[in-house]
C-alpha positions as CSV (number, residue, x, y, z in Angstrom):
1,M,-1.2,-13.4,5.6
2,R,-2.3,-9.8,5.4
3,I,0.0,-7.7,3.2
4,Y,-0.2,-4.0,2.7
5,C,1.3,-2.8,-0.6
6,D,3.2,0.5,-0.8
7,T,2.5,2.3,-4.1
8,D,6.0,1.5,-5.3
9,T,5.0,-2.2,-5.3
10,L,2.2,-1.8,-7.9
11,S,3.5,-4.0,-10.6
12,H,3.6,-1.4,-13.4
13,N,5.7,0.9,-11.1
14,V,8.2,-1.9,-10.9
15,E,8.0,-2.9,-14.5
16,R,9.2,0.5,-15.6
17,H,12.6,-0.3,-14.2
18,A,12.8,-4.0,-14.9
19,N,15.9,-3.7,-17.0
20,Q,17.9,-3.3,-13.7
21,P,18.8,-6.7,-12.3
22,E,17.8,-5.9,-8.7
23,V,14.5,-4.5,-9.9
24,R,13.9,-7.6,-12.0
25,A,14.2,-9.8,-9.0
26,E,11.7,-7.7,-7.1
27,L,9.3,-7.9,-10.1
28,D,9.6,-11.6,-10.3
29,A,8.9,-11.9,-6.6
30,L,6.0,-9.5,-6.8
31,R,4.4,-11.6,-9.6
32,L,4.7,-14.7,-7.5
33,L,3.0,-12.9,-4.6
34,L,0.2,-11.6,-6.8
35,K,-0.4,-15.2,-7.9
36,Q,-0.6,-16.2,-4.3
37,H,-3.1,-13.4,-3.8
38,A,-5.2,-14.5,-6.8
39,D,-5.2,-18.0,-5.5
40,G,-6.4,-16.8,-2.1
41,R,-3.2,-17.9,-0.2
42,V,-2.4,-14.3,0.9
43,V,-4.4,-11.1,0.9
44,M,-2.7,-8.1,-0.6
45,Y,-4.2,-4.7,0.4
46,R,-4.3,-1.2,-0.9
47,S,-5.8,2.0,0.5
48,R,-6.9,5.4,-0.7
49,V,-3.4,6.6,0.2
50,N,-2.2,4.5,-2.8
51,L,-5.0,6.1,-5.0
52,R,-4.0,9.6,-4.0
53,E,-0.4,8.8,-5.1
54,L,-1.2,7.1,-8.4
55,E,-3.6,9.9,-9.3
56,Q,-0.5,12.2,-9.6
57,T,0.7,10.1,-12.5
58,R,0.9,12.4,-15.6
59,N,1.2,9.7,-18.3
60,A,-2.3,8.6,-19.1
61,D,-1.2,5.1,-20.2
62,Q,0.8,4.5,-17.0
63,L,-2.1,5.9,-15.0
64,R,-4.5,3.4,-16.6
65,L,-2.0,0.5,-15.8
66,L,-1.5,1.6,-12.2
67,A,-5.2,1.9,-11.7
68,A,-5.7,-1.7,-12.9
69,D,-2.9,-2.8,-10.5
70,Y,-4.6,-0.9,-7.7
71,E,-8.0,-2.5,-8.4
72,A,-6.5,-6.0,-8.4
73,L,-5.7,-5.6,-4.7
74,E,-8.2,-5.7,-1.8
75,P,-9.2,-2.5,-0.1
76,V,-8.1,-2.4,3.6
77,P,-11.2,-2.9,5.8
78,L,-10.7,0.4,7.5
79,D,-9.9,2.7,4.6
80,E,-11.1,6.1,5.8
81,R,-12.3,7.5,9.1
82,H,-15.5,9.6,9.3
83,Y,-15.3,12.5,11.7
84,G,-18.8,13.9,11.2
85,N,-20.4,16.3,8.8
86,S,-20.2,19.9,8.0
87,E,-23.6,21.6,7.5
88,E,-24.1,24.8,5.6
89,M,-27.4,26.7,5.1
90,V,-27.5,27.6,1.4
91,D,-30.7,29.5,0.9
92,P,-33.3,31.5,2.9
93,F,-35.8,28.5,2.8
94,G,-33.7,26.4,5.0
95,S,-31.9,24.1,2.5
96,V,-28.8,22.6,4.0
97,V,-25.8,21.0,2.3
98,S,-24.2,18.4,4.5
99,S,-20.7,17.3,3.6
100,P,-18.9,14.3,5.2
101,L,-15.6,15.0,7.0
102,V,-13.2,12.1,6.4
103,S,-9.5,11.3,6.7
104,D,-7.6,8.7,4.6
105,V,-5.9,7.4,7.8
106,Q,-7.4,5.8,10.9
107,D,-5.4,7.5,13.7
108,E,-4.0,11.0,13.4
109,K,-1.9,10.6,16.6
110,I,0.0,7.6,15.1
111,L,0.4,9.6,11.9
112,A,1.9,12.5,13.8
113,E,4.1,10.2,15.8
114,L,5.5,8.5,12.6
115,Q,6.1,11.9,11.0
116,G,7.9,13.0,14.2
117,Y,10.5,10.2,13.6
118,G,11.2,11.7,10.2
119,L,8.9,9.7,7.9
120,S,7.3,11.7,5.1
121,R,3.6,12.3,5.5
122,R,2.7,9.9,2.7
123,D,4.9,7.1,4.1
124,A,3.5,7.7,7.5
125,E,-0.1,7.5,6.1
126,H,0.7,4.2,4.5
127,I,2.3,2.8,7.7
128,T,-0.6,4.0,9.8
129,Q,-3.1,2.3,7.5
130,A,-1.2,-0.9,7.5
131,G,-0.8,-0.9,11.3
132,C,-4.4,0.1,12.1
133,N,-5.7,-2.6,9.7
134,G,-3.8,-5.4,11.4
135,C,-1.5,-6.1,8.4
136,E,1.4,-8.4,9.0
137,V,3.7,-7.2,6.2
138,F,4.3,-3.7,4.8
139,L,5.5,-4.5,1.3
140,T,7.8,-1.8,-0.2
141,R,10.8,-1.2,-2.3
142,D,11.6,2.1,-0.6
143,R,15.2,1.9,0.6
144,A,14.8,4.6,3.3
145,L,11.9,2.7,4.8
146,L,13.8,-0.5,4.7
147,L,17.1,0.7,6.0
148,K,16.4,3.8,8.1
149,F,12.9,3.3,9.5
150,R,12.3,-0.4,9.6
151,P,13.5,-0.9,13.2
152,F,11.3,1.9,14.5
153,I,8.2,0.8,12.5
154,E,8.5,-2.8,13.6
155,A,9.0,-1.7,17.2
156,R,5.9,0.6,17.0
157,F,3.8,-2.1,15.3
158,P,5.1,-5.5,16.6
159,Q,2.8,-7.5,14.2
160,L,4.0,-5.6,11.2
161,R,7.2,-6.4,9.3
162,V,8.7,-4.1,6.6
163,L,9.8,-6.3,3.7
164,Q,10.7,-6.1,0.0
165,P,8.8,-8.5,-2.3
166,S,12.0,-10.7,-2.7
167,Q,12.3,-11.0,1.1
168,L,8.7,-12.0,1.5
169,E,9.1,-14.5,-1.3
170,V,12.0,-16.2,0.5
171,E,10.0,-16.2,3.8
172,L,7.0,-17.8,2.2
173,A,9.2,-20.3,0.3
174,L,7.7,-19.2,-3.0
175,P,10.8,-19.9,-5.2
176,A,9.9,-23.6,-5.4
177,Q,6.8,-22.5,-7.3
178,S,8.6,-20.1,-9.6
179,A,9.2,-22.9,-12.2
180,G,5.4,-23.4,-12.6
181,L,4.9,-19.6,-12.9
182,A,7.6,-19.4,-15.6
183,K,5.8,-22.0,-17.7
184,E,2.5,-19.9,-17.5
185,K,4.2,-16.8,-18.9
């Protein structure tokens, strides 16, 4: 199973609020999913969109933890799209500087379509990356995505389901394994 992880599902983003019972359940489910990922049973992906978000973290310790969470996930196969190069002559002897032109999303039209339905640019970037990379699950804790936009996203990308970690845990029947994970802690 190919799972795209929203930035709000990086474990140290969830752990910050683990004193709340509903968040604790999501953290427990996320830990089980990460174990499934480590065992090769599922593939959990991240993209440069996640990196752009976590780079905005001001707390250096939290940034370090989130960066480790990010690195523990697999990069999506199509992480950026190359549009060409810009070339600029820099001196009278003909030296040229060539800079690549890239985007963090695969399809600007899909991105614009998603934004047209009210998704924020960042959420639309994540969904575009998940959809264009053939992911089956978009894992998030974002209530607006889950409640307001899930029907549209799932209609637009029929292979992609928008789920919370706890919902995916139930679907994969992971609770039966939770006893074994609890012993490992």
